[in-house]
C-alpha positions in Angstrom: 0.0 0.0 0.0 1.3 3.5 -0.9 1.7 5.6 2.2 -0.1 8.9 2.4 2.9 11.0 2.4 4.2 9.8 -1.0 2.3 12.5 -2.8 4.1 15.1 -0.6 7.5 13.5 -1.4 6.7 13.4 -5.1 5.5 17.0 -5.1 8.7 18.1 -3.4 11.0 16.1 -5.7 9.3 17.4 -8.8 9.3 21.0 -7.5 13.1 20.7 -7.0 13.6 18.8 -10.2 15.3 16.0 -8.4 15.3 12.8 -10.4 17.4 11.2 -7.6 14.6 11.7 -5.0 12.0 10.4 -7.4 14.1 7.3 -8.0 14.6 6.9 -4.2 10.8 7.2 -3.7 10.2 4.3 -6.2 13.0 2.3 -4.5 11.7 2.8 -1.1 8.1 1.8 -1.9 7.7 -0.1 -5.2 8.0 0.5 -8.9 4.5 1.8 -9.1 4.7 3.9 -5.9 3.9 7.0 -8.1 0.3 6.4 -9.3 -0.6 7.7 -12.7 -2.9 10.2 -11.2 0.0 12.0 -9.6 1.3 12.9 -13.1 -1.8 14.8 -14.0 -3.0 15.9 -10.5 -2.2 19.5 -9.5 0.8 19.6 -7.3 0.3 20.3 -3.6 0.6 24.1 -2.9 0.1 25.0 -6.7 -2.5 27.8 -6.7 -2.7 27.7 -10.5 -3.4 23.9 -10.5 -0.1 23.1 -12.3 0.6 19.4 -12.7 3.9 17.6 -12.2 4.5 17.2 -16.0 3.5 20.8 -16.6 5.8 22.2 -14.0 8.8 20.0 -15.0 8.4 21.0 -18.6 8.2 24.7 -17.7 11.4 24.5 -15.5 13.3 22.5 -18.1 13.7 19.5 -15.8 13.7 17.1 -18.7 15.0 14.2 -16.7 12.0 14.5 -14.5 9.7 14.8 -17.6 11.3 11.6 -18.9 10.7 9.9 -15.6 7.1 10.8 -15.5 6.6 9.7 -19.1 8.2 6.5 -18.3 5.6 6.0 -15.6 2.9 6.6 -18.1 4.4 4.0 -20.5 5.0 1.4 -17.9 1.6 1.7 -16.2 -0.8 2.8 -19.0 0.4 0.9 -22.0 0.0 -2.6 -20.6 -3.7 -1.8 -19.8 -4.2 -0.4 -23.2 -2.5 -3.3 -24.9 -5.1 -5.7 -23.5 -7.7 -4.1 -25.8 -5.8 -5.5 -28.8 -7.2 -8.8 -27.9 -10.6 -7.5 -28.7 -9.9 -6.7 -32.4 -10.3 -9.3 -35.2 -7.9 -12.2 -34.9 -6.5 -11.6 -38.3 -5.3 -8.1 -37.5 -1.5 -7.5 -37.8 0.3 -4.4 -38.2 2.6 -5.7 -41.0 -0.4 -6.9 -43.1 -2.3 -3.5 -43.1 -2.1 -1.4 -46.2 -3.9 1.6 -47.8 -6.9 -0.6 -48.8 -7.7 -1.7 -45.2 -9.3 0.4 -42.7 -7.5 0.6 -39.3 -9.7 -1.4 -36.7 -10.6 0.7 -33.7 -8.3 0.0 -30.9 -10.4 1.3 -27.9 -9.0 1.4 -24.4 -11.4 -0.1 -21.9 -9.7 1.6 -18.9 -10.3 4.7 -16.9 -6.6 5.5 -17.4 -7.3 6.3 -21.0 -7.8 10.0 -20.3 -4.3 10.6 -18.9 -2.7 11.4 -22.2 -5.8 13.2 -23.3 -5.5 15.4 -20.2 -1.8 16.0 -20.9 -2.7 17.2 -24.5 -5.0 19.8 -22.8 -2.2 21.1 -20.7 1.0 21.3 -22.8 1.5 22.6 -26.4 0.8 19.8 -28.8 4.4 19.9 -30.3 5.9 19.3 -26.9 3.4 16.5 -26.1 4.6 14.7 -29.2 8.2 15.3 -28.3 7.7 14.1 -24.7 5.7 11.0 -25.5 7.3 9.7 -28.7 11.0 8.5 -28.8 12.1 8.6 -32.4 15.5 7.2 -31.3 14.0 4.0 -30.0 13.4 1.2 -32.5 11.7 -0.9 -29.7 8.9 1.6 -29.1 5.9 -0.3 -30.5 3.6 1.2 -33.2 0.7 0.5 -30.8 2.1 3.1 -28.4 2.1 5.7 -31.2 -1.5 4.8 -32.0 -2.4 5.2 -28.4 -0.9 8.6 -28.2 -2.6 9.7 -31.3 -6.0 8.4 -30.4 -5.7 10.0 -26.9 -4.9 13.4 -28.5 -7.8 13.2 -31.0 -10.1 12.4 -28.0 -8.9 15.4 -26.2 -10.5 18.9 -26.3 -7.5 20.1 -28.2 -8.2 22.6 -31.0 -8.7 21.8 -34.5 -5.2 23.3 -35.3 -3.5 21.2 -32.6 -5.2 18.0 -33.9 -4.0 18.8 -37.4 -0.4 19.3 -36.0 -0.8 16.0 -34.0 -1.8 14.1 -37.1 1.0 15.5 -39.2 3.7 14.9 -36.6 2.5 11.4 -35.8 2.5 10.7 -39.5 6.2 11.7 -39.6 6.9 9.4 -36.6 5.2 6.4 -38.3 7.2 7.0 -41.6 10.4 7.0 -39.7 9.6 4.0 -37.4 9.4 1.1 -39.9 9.0 0.7 -43.7 5.9 -1.5 -43.2 4.0 1.2 -41.4 4.8 4.1 -43.8 1.2 3.6 -45.0 0.0 4.5 -41.5 1.9 7.7 -41.7 0.2 8.7 -44.9 -3.2 7.9 -43.4 -2.4 10.3 -40.7 -1.6 13.0 -43.3 -4.9 12.2 -45.0 -6.7 12.7 -41.7 -4.9 16.0 -41.3 -5.9 17.0 -44.8 -9.5 16.2 -44.0 -9.5 18.3 -41.0 -7.8 21.2 -42.9 -10.4 21.3 -45.6 -13.4 20.4 -43.4 -16.2 23.1 -43.6 -18.5 21.3 -41.0 -20.1 23.9 -38.7 -19.3 26.8 -41.0 -15.5 26.2 -40.5 -13.1 27.7 -42.9 -10.5 25.6 -44.7 -6.9 25.8 -43.4 -4.7 25.3 -46.5 -1.0 24.6 -46.2 0.9 27.8 -46.5 4.1 27.2 -48.6 7.2 27.5 -46.4 10.4 28.2 -48.4 12.5 27.6 -45.3 11.0 24.1 -45.0 11.4 23.3 -48.7 15.0 24.6 -49.1 16.6 21.6 -47.4 15.0 19.3 -49.9 14.9 21.3 -53.3 17.0 18.6 -55.0 14.4 16.0 -54.4 12.6 14.7 -57.5 9.0 15.0 -56.2 7.4 18.1 -55.1 6.5 18.4 -51.4 3.0 17.4 -50.2 1.0 20.6 -49.8 -2.6 19.7 -50.8 -4.9 16.6 -51.0 -4.1 16.2 -54.6 -0.4 16.1 -54.1 -0.9 13.6 -51.2 -2.9 11.4 -53.4 -0.3 11.5 -56.1 2.5 10.6 -53.6 0.3 7.8 -52.2 0.0 6.3 -55.7 3.7 6.6 -56.4 4.5 5.0 -53.1 2.4 2.0 -54.0 4.4 1.6 -57.2 7.9 2.4 -56.0 8.2 2.1 -52.2 10.9 4.6 -52.0 11.5 5.0 -48.3 13.9 8.0 -48.8 11.1 9.9 -50.6 8.6 9.2 -47.8 11.2 10.4 -45.2 11.8 13.5 -47.2 8.1 14.3 -47.1 8.0 13.6 -43.4 10.9 15.9 -42.7 9.3 18.7 -44.8 6.0 18.3 -42.7 7.8 18.5 -39.4 10.2 21.3 -40.5 7.2 23.4 -41.6 5.6 22.9 -38.1 8.9 23.8 -36.3 9.4 26.9 -38.4 5.8 28.0 -37.4 6.5 27.3 -33.8 9.8 29.4 -34.1 7.9 32.2 -35.7 5.4 32.2 -32.8 8.2 32.2 -30.3 9.8 35.1 -31.9 6.6 37.1 -31.9 6.1 36.3 -28.3 9.7 37.0 -27.5 10.1 33.6 -25.8 13.2 31.5 -26.1 13.5 29.3 -29.2 13.9 25.7 -28.2 15.4 23.1 -30.5 13.0 20.2 -31.0 14.7 16.9 -30.4 11.8 15.1 -32.1 12.6 16.8 -35.4 16.4 16.8 -35.0 16.4 13.0 -34.5 14.5 12.5 -37.7 16.8 14.9 -39.5 19.9 13.0 -38.3 18.6 9.7 -39.2 17.7 11.0 -42.7 21.2 12.4 -43.0 22.8 9.0 -42.0 20.6 7.2 -44.5 21.7 9.5 -47.3 25.3 8.9 -46.4 25.3 5.2 -45.8 22.6 3.9 -48.1 22.1 6.5 -50.8 25.7 7.7 -51.4 24.4 11.3 -51.2 27.4 12.9 -49.4 26.6 16.6 -50.1 23.0 16.1 -48.8 24.4 14.5 -45.6 26.8 17.4 -45.2 24.3 20.1 -45.6 21.8 18.5 -43.2 24.5 17.8 -40.6 25.5 21.5 -40.6 21.8 22.5 -40.3 21.4 20.3 -37.2 24.6 21.5 -35.6 23.8 25.1 -36.0 20.8 24.5 -33.8 23.3 24.6 -30.9 22.8 28.4 -31.0 19.2 28.0 -29.7 20.1 25.5 -27.0 19.9 26.7 -23.4 19.8 25.3 -19.8 16.2 24.3 -20.1 16.4 22.5 -23.4 16.2 18.8 -23.6 19.5 16.9 -23.1 18.6 14.6 -25.9 19.6 17.5 -28.2 23.2 17.2 -26.9 23.2 13.5 -27.9 21.9 14.3 -31.4 24.5 17.1 -31.7 27.3 14.7 -30.8 26.2 12.0 -33.1 25.7 14.5 -36.0 29.3 15.8 -35.4 30.5 12.2 -35.9 28.5 12.1 -39.2 30.0 15.5 -40.3 33.5 14.3 -39.7 32.9 11.0 -41.5 31.5 12.9 -44.5 34.4 15.2 -44.6 36.9 12.4 -44.5 35.4 11.1 -47.7 36.3 14.4 -49.4 39.5 14.0 -51.5 40.2 17.2 -53.4 42.5 19.8 -51.9 39.7 22.4 -51.8 37.3 20.1 -49.8 40.0 19.3 -47.2 40.8 23.0 -46.6 41.5 24.8 -43.5 37.8 26.0 -43.6 36.7 22.4 -43.1 39.1 22.1 -40.1 37.7 25.2 -38.6 34.0 24.3 -39.1 34.5 21.0 -37.2 36.3 22.8 -34.4 33.7 25.6 -34.2 30.7 23.2 -34.2 32.4 20.8 -31.7 33.2 23.7 -29.3 29.8 24.9 -29.6 28.5 21.6 -28.3 31.0 21.6 -25.3 29.9 25.2 -24.4 26.3 24.0 -24.3 27.2 21.0 -22.2 28.4 23.4 -19.5 24.9 24.7 -19.2 23.5 21.4 -18.0 22.7 20.9 -14.4 24.7 18.6 -12.1 21.8 16.1 -12.2 21.8 15.8 -16.0 25.7 15.9 -16.5 26.5 12.3 -15.7 24.4 11.2 -18.6 26.3 13.4 -21.0 29.9 12.8 -19.8 30.5 10.2 -22.5 29.1 12.6 -25.2 31.4 15.3 -23.9 34.5 13.1 -24.1 33.4 12.0 -27.6 33.4 15.6 -28.8 36.7 16.5 -27.2 38.3 13.5 -28.6 36.9 14.3 -32.1 38.2 17.9 -32.0 41.6 16.8 -30.6 42.1 14.2 -33.3 40.9 16.4 -36.1 43.3 19.2 -35.1 46.1 16.7 -34.8 45.5 15.3 -38.2 45.3 18.7 -40.0 47.2 21.0 -37.9 50.4 20.5 -39.8 48.9 22.0 -42.9 48.2 25.4 -41.2 50.9 25.7 -38.5 53.1 27.8 -40.8 50.2 30.2 -41.5 49.9 32.8 -38.8 46.5 34.0 -40.0 45.0 30.6 -39.8 46.6 29.9 -36.4 45.2 33.1 -35.0 41.7 32.0 -36.3 42.1 28.7 -34.4 43.1 30.6 -31.2 40.1 32.9 -31.6 37.9 30.0 -31.9 39.4 28.2 -28.9 39.7 31.1 -26.6 36.0 31.4 -25.5 35.8 27.7 -24.9 38.9 27.7 -22.6 37.8 30.9 -20.7 34.4 29.2 -20.0 36.0 25.8 -19.2 38.5 27.5 -16.8 35.6 28.9 -14.8 33.7 25.7 -14.8 36.8 23.6 -13.9 35.8 20.8 -16.3 38.2 18.4 -18.1 39.5 20.3 -21.1 41.1 19.7 -24.4 44.5 20.3 -22.8 44.0 17.4 -20.3 43.0 15.2 -23.2 46.0 16.1 -25.3 48.5 15.4 -22.5 46.9 12.1 -21.4 46.7 10.8 -25.0 48.4 7.4 -25.3 50.4 6.4 -28.3 50.6 9.8 -29.8 53.7 11.1 -31.4 55.1 13.8 -28.9 56.5 15.8 -31.8 53.1 16.0 -33.4 51.2 16.9 -30.2 53.6 19.4 -28.8 52.5 22.3 -31.1 48.8 21.5 -30.4 49.5 21.7 -26.6 51.3 25.0 -27.2 48.3 26.2 -29.2 45.9 25.3 -26.5 48.1 27.1 -23.9 48.3 30.2 -26.0 44.5 30.1 -26.6 44.0 30.3 -22.8 43.9 26.8 -21.5 44.5 26.8 -17.7 47.7 24.7 -17.0 46.5 24.4 -13.3 43.0 23.3 -14.2 41.6 20.0 -12.7 39.9 17.2 -14.5 37.2 14.8 -13.4 39.7 13.1 -11.0 41.0 16.3 -9.6 44.3 16.1 -11.7 46.1 18.9 -13.4 47.9 18.7 -16.8 51.1 18.0 -14.8 49.8 15.1 -12.9 48.6 13.5 -16.2 52.0 14.2 -17.7 53.7 12.5 -14.8 51.7 9.4 -15.4 52.0 9.2 -19.0 55.0 6.7 -19.2 54.7 6.3 -22.9 56.4 9.6 -23.3 59.0 8.8 -20.5 60.4 5.9 -22.5 59.7 6.6 -26.2 60.2 10.3 -26.5 61.9 12.0 -23.5 62.8 15.1 -25.6 59.1 15.9 -26.4 58.2 15.1 -22.8 60.6 17.8 -21.5 59.4 20.3 -24.0 55.8 19.7 -22.9 56.8 20.0 -19.3 58.6 23.3 -20.0 55.6 24.7 -21.8 53.4 23.9 -18.9 56.0 25.4 -16.5 56.2 28.6 -18.6 52.4 28.8 -18.6 52.3 28.9 -14.9 51.6 25.4 -13.6 52.2 24.6 -9.9 54.6 21.7 -9.1 53.1 21.5 -5.6 49.5 21.2 -6.6 48.0 18.0 -5.2 45.3 15.7 -6.4 42.6 14.6 -3.7 44.8 11.7 -2.7 47.5 14.1 -1.8 50.0 13.3 -4.4 51.9 16.0 -6.3 53.6 16.0 -9.6 56.9 15.5 -7.9 55.8 12.7 -5.6 54.4 10.7 -8.6 57.7 11.1 -10.4 59.6 10.0 -7.3 57.5 6.9 -6.9 58.0 6.0 -10.6 61.8 6.7 -10.4 62.1 4.5 -7.2 60.3 1.7 -9.1 62.7 2.2 -12.0 59.8 2.9 -14.3 61.7 5.8 -15.7 65.2 4.8 -15.1 66.2 5.8 -18.7 64.5 9.1 -18.5 66.8 12.3 -18.4 65.0 14.7 -16.1 64.5 18.3 -16.9 67.4 20.5 -15.6 64.9 22.4 -13.4 63.2 19.2 -12.2 66.3 17.2 -11.2 67.3 19.3 -8.1 63.6 19.1 -6.9 63.3 15.3 -7.0 63.4 13.7 -3.5 63.6 17.0 -1.6 61.2 18.1 1.2 58.5 20.4 0.2 58.7 24.0 1.3 56.9 24.8 4.6 54.4 27.0 2.8 53.2 24.1 0.7 53.0 21.8 3.8 50.9 24.5 5.5 48.6 24.9 2.5 48.1 21.2 2.4 47.2 21.0 6.0 44.7 23.8 5.6 42.9 22.0 2.7 43.1 18.6 4.2 41.5 19.8 7.6 38.9 21.9 5.8 40.0 25.1 7.4 38.1 28.0 6.1 40.5 30.4 4.4 38.4 32.2 1.8 38.3 36.0 2.7 40.8 35.5 5.5 43.9 35.6 3.4 45.2 38.0 0.7 44.0 37.0 -2.8 47.5 35.7 -3.8 47.7 33.4 -0.7 44.2 32.3 -1.3 45.1 31.2 -4.8 48.2 29.5 -3.4 46.3 27.5 -0.9 43.5 26.5 -3.3 46.0 25.0 -5.6 47.1 22.5 -3.0 45.3 19.3 -2.1 41.6 19.5 -2.8 39.3 19.0 0.1 38.7 15.3 0.8 35.4 14.1 -0.7 35.2 17.1 -3.0 33.6 16.1 -6.3 34.8 17.2 -9.7 32.8 17.3 -12.9 34.0 16.7 -16.5 
């Protein structure tokens, strides 16, 4: 039995946007400890009757939105799926086609109204984005049908229902080849609503959208914009079954809707939010063009269109957009690698990858600590892509001062923001790279330092570039000269030899341990480093470490220079670091 205080706990967790607390509630009670009614009931203390889903969406707590939608799927869908037993036994999704009418799949459960209520509370474009996962190949078509039927049964406006039919049609087209027919049926229903004059209604014809058409101007068929063009495409689909053409039409439909939403947001002066539903379909289309259709230029153009949406991403946007940006950057790099002419492998291509990759990293910094663990892998992927791309192509521009300055100008804002956030940076990644030619990486490290990388910055483990350098034994043994040059570059940039990691080790103590273990017996130490090995640390450093280890408050009690000195010594025990 669910205890009476669960609703209080849920309300508090949702208000704070704490997915950790929601997971704990479910763990403490049971997996259905949060009844479906809680998702649509007004939260306690909300004078305006705002529900959990509404508040989470408004505050940009997308992890909580995902949690609540998961509750809907886990608890509602099994009930609705039982109604499938009531349809004719010869019904199968794969056997249906244009000539067969979809049998009514009516939910015989009071929970049917939940999604209908959600459609009355949240803009219809966001409802579809929350409830439909275009990235999941396991999401059953029956769930899409359930969402669509629930929206149609709601009191949503005629315009909203048209949008729902059009977006759900796009979702069906991208799900599986054998349900493309269902997507076209959705568009037929949208057309019927558009041109209906029942009750003295006026027709709502599709207004041509040049921005929506511009992405697909090279397609052979005209975009669907009327009942006549829809019937023409339907006939051609029956004959040709060209999946790419169907997906082209689906993207044009969703692009038109997104552009209309953007225009409304601009008029209302509200923030423009990237729609992950549309971006996911765009990315899948671009990958299909690249892998299956050999349309490299089309893939490149769409990849850049997606990546430029990073400009609109902000702290309350869906983290799914970050994943899409990262995967699209992978596609962009793969496409560029297939370019062979001198012009196509120009410095401009190097710069565009760096710029777009850094834009993603800058947006990752906006995510809350609750969301960040889910995107750490994506962030490392982007940093690794930028680092390798610069390594591969830096030699072609290193003798061109103008191009080097462009790279620095591009990198500088990222390093400034990264230094403030204290995340793992490109500098950490470059120094910790294994199996990399030191002579090749040295100019890249110098580039990063000159662009503003903090040589004392800490990574996810609380390590500075010097700590990472001390542990990179590949350089010790294979390229000691490059190692010394990197060390000198870090030293010149202002690194601190006495800075400690949380475990208390300094750069010197790590080297001492390696030297005593004969790990670097062949290494010729730097002339500045040699006299410092195996010596006792200065008293000032010992004092600073004691202050940090014992959590003695020093902020505001010491001169700024001494505060900086103390903060660079051993991090407080238990202190967490973020990538």
